[in-house]
BATI-376405 format. One record per residue (C-alpha): residue number from 1; x, y, z. Coordinates in Angstrom, 3 decimals. Last residue first. Example, Ala and Ser with C-alpha at 12.3 -4.5 7.8 and 13.67 -1.06 7.14 Angstrom:
     n          u          v          w
     2     13.670     -1.060      7.140
     1     12.300     -4.500      7.800
END
This chain:
     n          u          v          w
   192     -2.597     26.572    -19.088
   191     -4.602     26.486    -16.409
   190     -5.514     23.152    -16.641
   189     -1.660     21.944    -16.737
   188     -0.928     24.177    -13.086
   187     -4.069     22.010    -11.383
   186     -2.495     19.234    -12.878
   185      0.550     19.569    -11.390
   184     -0.608     21.262     -7.759
   183     -2.626     18.400     -7.664
   182      0.053     15.355     -8.065
   181      2.434     17.377     -5.336
   180     -0.779     16.963     -3.556
   179     -0.575     13.710     -3.779
   178      2.972     13.667     -3.810
   177      3.044     14.944     -0.305
   176     -0.279     12.986      1.159
   175      1.807      9.567     -0.295
   174      4.802     10.242      1.511
   173      2.941     11.294      4.826
   172      1.231      8.290      4.481
   171      4.634      5.914      4.102
   170      5.570      7.427      7.001
   169      2.536      6.140      9.140
   168      3.201      2.890      7.028
   167      6.595      2.466      8.462
   166      5.366      3.724     12.291
   165      2.842      0.583     11.933
   164      5.237     -1.579     11.216
   163      7.168     -0.492     14.005
   162      4.242     -1.142     16.107
   161      3.621     -3.843     15.450
   160      6.941     -5.004     16.007
   159      7.139     -3.897     19.309
   158      3.837     -5.388     20.110
   157      4.280     -8.709     18.700
   156      7.601     -8.852     20.803
   155      6.317     -7.445     24.236
   154      3.210     -9.874     23.657
   153      5.874    -12.854     22.906
   152      7.865    -12.046     26.217
   151      4.857    -11.566     28.377
   150      3.673    -14.667     27.346
   149      7.114    -16.535     27.984
   148      5.449    -18.263     31.046
   147      2.672    -20.179     29.254
   146     -1.591    -19.647     28.659
   145     -2.434    -21.009     24.962
   144     -6.086    -19.624     24.167
   143     -5.392    -16.394     25.881
   142     -2.087    -15.660     24.860
   141     -3.300    -16.668     20.784
   140     -6.727    -14.255     21.894
   139     -3.636    -11.251     22.262
   138     -1.861    -12.166     19.275
   137     -5.347    -11.683     17.534
   136     -5.931     -8.617     18.686
   135     -2.420     -7.636     17.563
   134     -2.830     -9.194     14.122
   133     -5.834     -6.462     14.159
   132     -4.059     -3.853     15.713
   131     -1.334     -4.284     12.701
   130     -3.904     -4.625     10.251
   129     -5.410     -1.776     10.848
   128     -1.910      0.358     10.368
   127     -1.468     -1.855      7.286
   126     -5.166     -0.375      6.061
   125     -4.328      2.687      6.686
   124     -0.814      2.823      4.649
   123     -3.073      1.349      1.969
   122     -4.874      3.818      1.679
   121     -2.403      6.120      1.496
   120     -0.701      3.824     -1.413
   119     -4.067      3.959     -3.270
   118     -4.458      7.458     -2.781
   117     -1.378      8.099     -4.779
   116     -1.659      5.726     -7.433
   115     -5.052      7.847     -7.972
   114     -2.848     10.983     -8.078
   113     -0.638      9.530    -10.589
   112     -3.410      8.704    -12.815
   111     -4.772     11.908    -12.408
   110     -1.195     13.088    -13.341
   109     -1.430     10.875    -16.460
   108     -4.459     11.953    -18.037
   107     -3.981     15.657    -17.543
   106     -0.658     14.813    -19.582
   105     -2.665     13.046    -22.479
   104     -2.867      9.543    -22.895
   103     -1.435      8.099    -19.387
   102     -2.572      4.317    -20.058
   101     -3.751      2.784    -17.376
   100     -2.769      3.683    -13.273
    99     -3.451      0.813    -11.322
    98     -4.243      1.620     -8.320
    97     -8.516      1.479     -8.255
    96     -8.925     -0.533     -6.031
    95     -5.677     -1.338     -3.801
    94     -6.737     -0.657     -0.251
    93    -10.016     -1.968     -0.665
    92     -8.569     -5.076     -1.384
    91     -6.653     -5.211      0.743
    90     -8.788     -4.106      3.873
    89    -10.821     -6.453      2.759
    88     -8.588     -9.353      2.747
    87     -6.857     -8.358      6.087
    86    -10.366     -8.653      7.495
    85    -11.143    -12.259      5.907
    84     -7.283    -13.315      7.645
    83     -8.228    -11.806     11.330
    82    -11.952    -13.108     11.407
    81    -10.511    -17.039      9.856
    80     -7.708    -16.755     12.371
    79     -9.970    -15.411     15.371
    78    -12.179    -18.571     14.173
    77     -9.525    -21.605     13.950
    76     -8.047    -19.785     18.113
    75    -11.686    -19.622     19.317
    74    -12.473    -23.244     17.643
    73     -9.452    -25.232     18.470
    72    -10.685    -28.591     17.807
    71     -7.624    -29.744     16.727
    70     -9.039    -30.770     13.463
    69    -12.247    -28.103     12.558
    68     -9.935    -24.871     13.459
    67     -6.566    -25.425     13.093
    66     -7.969    -26.350      9.473
    65     -9.838    -23.151      9.188
    64     -6.996    -20.704     10.286
    63     -4.971    -21.819      7.940
    62     -7.861    -21.537      5.183
    61     -8.054    -18.412      6.411
    60     -4.241    -17.485      6.617
    59     -3.889    -18.891      2.780
    58     -6.654    -16.631      1.480
    57     -5.035    -14.151      4.052
    56     -1.537    -14.704      2.562
    55     -2.792    -14.993     -0.984
    54     -4.148    -11.368     -1.306
    53     -0.619    -10.174      0.426
    52      0.953    -11.824     -1.964
    51     -1.027    -10.699     -5.264
    50     -1.476     -6.788     -4.014
    49      2.237     -6.664     -3.446
    48      2.507     -8.065     -7.056
    47      0.254     -5.676     -8.275
    46      2.053     -2.573     -6.424
    45      5.383     -3.366     -7.686
    44      3.709     -3.685    -10.907
    43      1.895     -0.563    -11.009
    42      5.484      1.005     -9.263
    41      7.458     -0.156    -12.513
    40      4.647      1.082    -14.975
    39      5.492      4.730    -13.475
    38      8.811      3.764    -13.598
    37      9.097      2.787    -16.952
    36      6.677      6.188    -17.692
    35      9.266      8.290    -16.490
    34     11.935      6.610    -18.059
    33     10.439      6.851    -20.918
    32      9.676     10.809    -21.248
    31     13.374     11.875    -20.120
    30     14.368      9.418    -23.173
    29     12.144     11.300    -25.535
    28     14.987     13.715    -24.401
    27     13.584     17.301    -23.498
    26     12.869     19.462    -26.267
    25     14.890     23.576    -25.399
    24     11.890     26.166    -25.755
    23      9.864     27.021    -28.301
    22      7.355     24.466    -27.832
    21      6.336     25.272    -24.735
    20      7.537     22.856    -21.923
    19      4.130     21.539    -20.142
    18      4.895     18.161    -21.132
    17      7.973     18.313    -19.785
    16      7.284     20.216    -16.799
    15      4.930     17.536    -15.641
    14      7.154     14.932    -16.341
    13      9.330     16.617    -13.895
    12      6.286     16.954    -11.769
    11      5.169     13.614    -12.342
    10      8.486     12.128    -11.536
     9      8.923     13.543     -7.856
     8     13.064     12.493     -7.096
     7     13.408     14.412     -3.198
     6     10.783     12.140     -2.064
     5     11.515      8.455     -2.566
     4      8.966      6.383     -3.059
     3      8.747      3.315     -0.853
     2      8.370     -0.028     -2.643
     1      5.025     -1.811     -2.588
END
């Protein structure tokens, strides 16, 4: 998923284009097409991201089952399968209702933008939950295969997962800001 640019709010611009009175200067059709193209691009990237995450979780689950049965490591394998199932469920939960559809009216377009931003917020929260689950998985790996490098491995995993959690929090804030902006534009549109 791409990071939204907080300085460029496509939907507010689009709402302004659609709510401009007829006697005002008409915006170019190219500006509307460009805005729609950006929304569709964001939806395509979200779909691609969903497939990568979902199929990655399925692959991790298969790998965990293989480790459990083939290498006689049931605790490690079951932890891998549990992590993969959790990640898959979180991914599906986060991406439900993410596609904007075909915006026929300005109201529908803004409602789709709100749904898309809410999906991005759920994605951020799911990502943070998956970071916690990944840390638990790393702890299980350390318990099943102790070695002298374990403190360094834990430190590296904690640093990486902490950085990812911060990235997801930044994304969540941007999505909340977008939701508020889209809802305000929708309310303004409905008032006209």
